[in-house]
C-alpha positions as CSV (number, residue, x, y, z in Angstrom):
1,X,170.2,-119.6,174.1
2,X,173.6,-118.8,172.7
3,X,176.2,-121.3,171.8
4,X,179.9,-120.6,171.2
5,X,182.4,-123.2,169.9
6,X,185.5,-124.1,171.9
7,X,187.7,-121.8,169.7
8,X,186.0,-118.7,171.1
9,X,184.3,-119.8,174.3
10,X,186.9,-118.5,176.7
11,X,187.0,-115.0,175.1
12,X,183.2,-114.8,174.9
13,X,182.6,-116.1,178.4
14,X,184.8,-113.4,179.9
15,X,181.9,-111.0,179.1
16,X,184.5,-108.1,179.0
17,X,183.3,-104.6,178.1
18,X,186.5,-103.5,176.2
19,X,189.6,-104.8,174.6
20,X,187.9,-108.1,173.5
21,X,189.7,-110.1,170.9
22,X,187.7,-112.9,169.5
23,X,189.9,-115.5,167.7
24,X,189.4,-116.4,164.1
25,X,187.4,-119.7,163.9
26,X,185.0,-118.7,166.6
27,X,181.4,-119.7,165.7
28,X,178.4,-118.4,167.6
29,X,174.8,-119.7,167.2
30,X,171.9,-117.9,168.8
31,X,168.3,-119.2,168.7
32,X,165.3,-117.0,168.8
33,X,161.5,-117.3,169.2
34,X,158.4,-115.3,168.5
35,X,155.4,-114.9,170.7
36,X,152.1,-115.0,168.8
37,X,149.1,-112.8,169.8
38,X,147.6,-115.9,171.5
39,X,150.6,-116.1,173.7
40,X,152.1,-119.2,172.1
41,X,155.8,-119.2,171.6
42,X,157.1,-120.5,168.2
43,X,160.7,-121.0,167.0
44,X,162.2,-118.1,165.2
45,X,165.3,-117.9,163.1
46,X,168.7,-119.3,164.1
47,X,171.5,-116.8,163.8
48,X,175.1,-117.5,163.2
49,X,178.3,-115.5,163.4
50,X,181.7,-116.7,162.4
51,X,185.0,-114.8,163.0
52,X,187.2,-115.1,160.0
53,X,190.8,-114.4,159.3
54,X,191.9,-110.8,159.7
55,X,191.3,-108.7,156.5
56,X,188.8,-111.2,155.0
57,X,185.8,-109.0,155.6
58,X,186.9,-105.6,156.8
59,X,183.5,-104.0,156.4
60,X,182.2,-106.4,159.1
61,X,185.3,-106.4,161.3
62,X,186.0,-109.9,159.9
63,X,182.6,-111.4,161.0
64,X,180.4,-113.5,158.6
65,X,176.7,-113.6,159.5
66,X,174.0,-116.0,158.5
67,X,170.4,-116.6,159.3
68,X,168.4,-119.9,159.0
69,X,164.6,-120.2,159.1
70,X,163.1,-122.5,161.7
71,X,162.6,-125.1,158.9
72,X,166.4,-125.0,158.2
73,X,166.2,-122.9,155.0
74,X,169.1,-120.4,154.7
75,X,167.7,-116.8,154.6
76,X,168.9,-114.2,152.2
77,X,169.7,-111.1,154.2
78,X,171.8,-108.0,153.8
79,X,174.3,-108.8,156.6
80,X,175.7,-105.3,156.9
81,X,172.3,-103.7,157.3
82,X,170.5,-106.5,159.1
83,X,173.4,-107.7,161.4
84,X,176.6,-105.7,161.5
85,X,175.0,-102.2,161.9
86,X,173.9,-103.3,165.4
87,X,177.0,-105.4,166.2
88,X,179.4,-102.5,165.3
89,X,178.0,-100.6,168.3
90,X,179.8,-103.2,170.4
91,X,183.2,-102.8,168.7
92,X,185.1,-102.7,172.0
93,X,183.4,-106.0,173.0
94,X,184.6,-107.8,169.8
95,X,181.3,-106.9,168.1
96,X,179.4,-109.0,170.6
97,X,176.2,-108.1,172.5
98,X,176.2,-110.3,175.6
99,X,173.1,-111.8,177.3
100,X,171.8,-109.9,180.3
101,X,173.9,-110.6,183.4
102,X,171.1,-112.5,185.2
103,X,170.9,-115.1,182.5
104,X,174.5,-115.7,181.7
105,X,176.0,-119.1,182.1
106,X,178.7,-119.6,184.7
107,X,181.9,-121.3,183.8
C-alpha cells in the first residue's frame, strides 16, 4: 500500500508518465512485506519520501528519503545509493514509480 498526503495526492493520482510536478510538502509512505521460505508474510520496512523546497537537496531532485524498520526504529541508509538511484530513472514522473495499473486506487 502507498499513502500520499493531501498536498501531493492530486499530482500523484494523475499517474502521468511525463511532466509531473510534485509540490513541496508532499509526503509519501509505502509499506512493504517479506515472504519467508515457509510462505508466511511478515512486515517489512516502511518507506517515506518527502518533497522539499526547490534547491534544498539538488542531488535527489529535492526529495528526502527515510526507512523505518517494522518495529518503528529509523534505519540508517545511504539514500542516494539505496533510494534515489532507482527513483531518478523516473525523473519525468516526478521521480515516482507508480503501482501497477491493475492495483491503482481510483479517485
